[in-house]
C-alpha positions as CSV (number, residue, x, y, z in Angstrom):
1,M,14.4,-63.9,-18.1
2,Y,12.9,-67.2,-18.8
3,C,11.7,-69.8,-16.2
4,I,12.4,-73.4,-17.5
5,G,10.6,-76.8,-16.1
6,I,11.7,-80.4,-16.9
7,C,9.4,-83.1,-15.4
8,D,10.8,-86.3,-16.2
9,D,11.2,-89.5,-14.0
10,G,14.1,-90.3,-15.7
11,V,17.5,-88.7,-14.3
12,N,19.8,-88.9,-17.1
13,T,16.6,-87.6,-19.3
14,C,16.5,-84.4,-17.0
15,T,20.3,-84.2,-17.2
16,D,20.5,-83.8,-20.3
17,I,17.9,-81.7,-21.5
18,E,19.1,-79.4,-18.7
19,N,22.2,-79.4,-20.3
20,M,20.9,-78.8,-24.2
21,V,18.8,-75.8,-22.8
22,L,21.7,-74.2,-20.7
23,Q,24.1,-74.3,-23.8
24,Y,21.5,-73.3,-26.2
25,A,20.7,-69.9,-23.3
26,G,24.6,-69.5,-23.9
27,E,24.6,-69.3,-27.3
28,N,21.4,-66.9,-27.6
29,D,22.4,-65.1,-24.6
30,M,19.5,-65.8,-22.7
31,K,19.0,-65.5,-18.6
32,L,17.1,-68.5,-17.3
33,D,16.1,-70.3,-14.3
34,I,15.8,-74.2,-15.1
35,N,13.5,-76.7,-12.0
36,I,13.4,-80.0,-12.2
37,W,11.0,-82.4,-11.0
38,Y,10.6,-85.9,-11.5
39,S,7.2,-86.9,-10.6
40,G,4.1,-84.9,-12.1
41,E,3.0,-84.5,-8.5
42,S,5.5,-82.1,-7.1
43,L,5.2,-80.5,-10.5
44,R,1.6,-79.9,-10.4
45,D,2.3,-79.1,-6.3
46,Y,5.3,-76.1,-7.4
47,L,2.5,-74.6,-9.7
48,S,-0.5,-75.1,-7.2
49,L,1.5,-72.7,-5.2
50,G,1.3,-69.8,-7.8
51,N,4.7,-70.5,-9.2
52,H,5.2,-69.9,-12.8
53,I,7.0,-71.4,-15.8
54,D,7.6,-70.0,-19.1
55,I,8.7,-73.1,-21.1
56,L,8.1,-76.9,-19.5
57,F,9.5,-80.3,-20.9
58,L,7.0,-82.8,-19.8
59,D,7.2,-86.6,-19.7
60,I,4.5,-88.5,-21.1
61,E,4.6,-91.5,-19.0
62,L,5.2,-90.3,-15.5
63,F,5.0,-93.2,-12.6
64,K,1.5,-92.4,-11.2
65,M,0.1,-88.8,-12.4
66,T,0.8,-88.5,-16.2
67,G,2.3,-86.0,-18.0
68,I,-1.5,-85.3,-19.9
69,E,-2.9,-85.4,-16.1
70,V,-0.2,-82.4,-15.4
71,G,-1.0,-80.6,-19.0
72,N,-4.9,-80.6,-17.8
73,Y,-4.5,-79.2,-14.8
74,I,-2.5,-76.6,-16.0
75,R,-4.9,-75.9,-18.8
76,K,-8.2,-76.5,-17.0
77,Q,-7.6,-76.2,-13.4
78,L,-5.5,-73.1,-13.1
79,D,-6.5,-71.8,-16.4
80,N,-3.2,-71.3,-17.8
81,M,-2.9,-71.0,-21.4
82,G,0.2,-69.3,-21.9
83,M,2.9,-71.7,-20.6
84,Q,4.6,-73.8,-24.0
85,I,4.2,-77.0,-22.7
86,I,6.6,-79.5,-24.9
87,Y,5.6,-83.2,-24.1
88,I,8.0,-85.5,-24.2
89,S,8.2,-89.4,-24.8
90,G,9.6,-92.9,-25.9
91,R,6.8,-93.4,-28.4
92,A,4.8,-91.4,-31.2
93,S,1.4,-92.2,-30.6
94,Y,-0.1,-89.9,-28.2
95,A,-1.1,-87.2,-30.8
96,Q,-5.0,-87.4,-30.0
97,Q,-4.9,-87.1,-26.8
98,L,-2.6,-84.2,-26.5
99,F,-4.6,-82.2,-28.3
100,K,-6.9,-81.0,-25.4
101,T,-3.8,-79.3,-23.8
102,Q,-2.8,-77.6,-27.0
103,P,1.2,-78.3,-26.3
104,L,3.2,-76.3,-28.4
105,D,5.2,-79.6,-29.6
106,F,5.9,-83.2,-29.0
107,L,9.2,-84.8,-28.6
108,V,10.2,-88.0,-28.9
109,K,12.8,-89.5,-27.0
110,P,16.0,-89.4,-27.8
111,I,16.1,-85.8,-27.8
112,S,18.6,-84.1,-30.1
113,K,20.1,-80.6,-29.5
114,N,18.5,-79.5,-32.9
115,N,15.3,-80.8,-31.4
116,I,15.8,-78.4,-28.5
117,N,16.9,-76.0,-30.2
118,E,14.0,-75.9,-32.4
119,V,11.5,-75.8,-30.0
120,L,13.3,-73.1,-28.0
121,D,13.0,-71.1,-31.0
122,E,9.7,-71.3,-31.5
123,A,8.8,-70.8,-28.0
124,V,10.6,-67.8,-27.4
125,R,9.1,-66.5,-30.8
126,I,5.6,-67.1,-29.3
127,I,6.2,-65.7,-25.7
128,K,7.9,-62.7,-26.9
129,K,4.5,-61.7,-29.0
130,K,2.1,-62.2,-26.0
131,K,3.8,-59.9,-24.4
132,E,2.9,-57.7,-27.1
133,K,0.4,-55.6,-25.9
134,F,-3.3,-53.8,-28.2
135,Q,-3.9,-50.8,-27.5
136,F,-7.6,-48.8,-27.1
137,Q,-8.8,-46.1,-25.6
138,Q,-12.0,-45.1,-23.2
139,G,-12.6,-41.4,-23.2
140,R,-9.6,-39.7,-22.7
141,D,-7.8,-43.0,-20.8
142,Y,-5.7,-45.2,-22.8
143,Y,-5.3,-48.9,-22.0
144,Y,-2.7,-51.5,-23.0
145,V,-4.1,-55.3,-23.1
146,P,-1.5,-58.2,-23.1
147,M,-2.8,-59.9,-26.6
148,G,-1.4,-63.4,-25.0
149,D,-4.3,-62.6,-22.6
150,I,-7.1,-61.8,-25.6
151,I,-9.9,-64.8,-25.9
152,Y,-11.5,-62.9,-28.6
153,L,-13.2,-59.9,-29.7
154,E,-17.0,-59.1,-31.0
155,S,-18.6,-56.5,-32.3
156,V,-21.7,-55.1,-30.9
157,G,-23.1,-52.5,-32.4
158,R,-20.7,-49.1,-32.5
159,K,-18.8,-50.8,-29.7
160,I,-15.7,-53.5,-29.8
161,K,-15.5,-56.0,-26.9
162,I,-12.1,-57.5,-25.7
163,I,-12.5,-60.8,-23.8
164,T,-10.0,-62.2,-21.6
165,P,-10.1,-64.8,-18.8
166,E,-10.0,-61.9,-16.2
167,T,-12.2,-59.4,-17.4
168,T,-14.4,-57.9,-20.4
169,F,-13.3,-54.4,-21.9
170,E,-15.1,-51.8,-24.5
171,F,-14.5,-49.0,-27.0
172,Y,-15.8,-48.2,-30.0
173,G,-13.9,-49.2,-33.1
174,K,-14.2,-51.8,-36.3
175,L,-13.0,-55.3,-36.2
176,K,-11.6,-54.8,-40.1
177,E,-9.6,-51.6,-38.8
178,I,-8.6,-53.6,-35.1
179,I,-7.6,-56.9,-37.2
180,K,-4.3,-55.0,-38.6
181,R,-3.0,-54.1,-35.2
182,L,-3.3,-57.4,-33.7
183,S,-0.4,-60.2,-34.4
184,E,-0.9,-62.8,-37.0
185,D,-2.3,-65.2,-34.4
186,F,-5.7,-63.3,-34.8
187,I,-8.1,-64.3,-37.6
188,L,-11.4,-62.7,-38.2
189,I,-14.0,-65.7,-38.8
190,H,-17.1,-63.3,-38.9
191,Q,-17.9,-59.6,-39.4
192,S,-18.5,-59.9,-35.6
193,Y,-15.7,-61.8,-34.3
194,I,-12.2,-61.7,-34.3
195,V,-10.5,-65.2,-32.6
196,N,-7.1,-65.8,-30.8
197,K,-5.7,-69.4,-32.7
198,A,-4.1,-69.7,-29.1
199,H,-7.7,-70.5,-27.9
200,I,-9.2,-72.4,-30.3
201,F,-10.4,-76.1,-29.2
202,R,-11.9,-77.6,-31.6
203,Y,-12.1,-76.0,-35.3
204,A,-15.1,-77.2,-37.6
205,Y,-16.5,-76.0,-41.0
206,E,-19.0,-73.2,-39.3
207,T,-17.8,-72.8,-36.3
208,V,-14.9,-72.7,-33.4
209,E,-15.1,-73.8,-30.2
210,L,-12.7,-71.7,-27.5
211,M,-11.2,-73.7,-24.6
212,D,-13.6,-71.6,-22.1
213,G,-16.6,-73.2,-24.2
214,T,-17.2,-70.5,-25.8
215,T,-18.7,-71.6,-29.8
216,L,-18.4,-69.1,-32.3
217,T,-19.9,-68.7,-35.5
218,I,-17.4,-68.6,-38.5
219,S,-19.2,-66.7,-41.6
220,S,-19.5,-68.2,-44.8
221,G,-17.4,-65.8,-46.6
222,N,-14.8,-66.1,-44.0
223,R,-14.5,-70.0,-43.8
224,K,-11.7,-70.5,-46.3
225,Q,-9.4,-68.2,-45.1
226,V,-10.0,-69.8,-41.5
227,R,-9.8,-73.0,-42.7
228,E,-6.5,-72.0,-44.2
229,K,-5.1,-70.3,-41.4
230,L,-5.8,-73.0,-39.3
231,L,-4.9,-76.0,-41.0
232,R,-1.1,-74.6,-42.1
233,E,-0.4,-74.4,-38.3
234,E,-0.7,-78.4,-38.4
């Protein structure tokens, strides 16, 4: 079951997107629950109660609380990096403002069925990957952490630290072996760090800054491959 949200102050736009999403679901045998809001405030209030959305179609030019403000609320106030946000607008000039909220995509109205199909294909693929789990052992116990929850991994001596938004786990291992067990969303940026690309806020030649403010060094030997992997996403 996928929870889909649509927030736009245009009733016709919401109806059109809902119909295209329902058609996609029928064609792909997907079960979903769709909720619609016509203002940023009503969507914010819904999320403030702890309600969950997997994929959100979010209009930028809402009347009072804008889509960008809602996106900032989701990422910063709720600390929710897993929701797949797809911004929609009648104009194509928002790229720089949207970067901080790390949207999945940006669709310009009028939105076609092909637009919806492509972005839902990508959203579903990402959500499925985030649900994959990384297994590690502490003593006799085995632990399973969703890969989407991992911000980065750090090697400290013989131990590996897994940093997540909620807690830190430790176990014995080597990063060069662990990277082989992680999804392609993870990059070895240094002999001491593996980073989840989904949590990178800013990339510079020698460092990456994560959404929580952490800055990590990129080793000279890894700079070329890090650059290639990150810019490939543009």
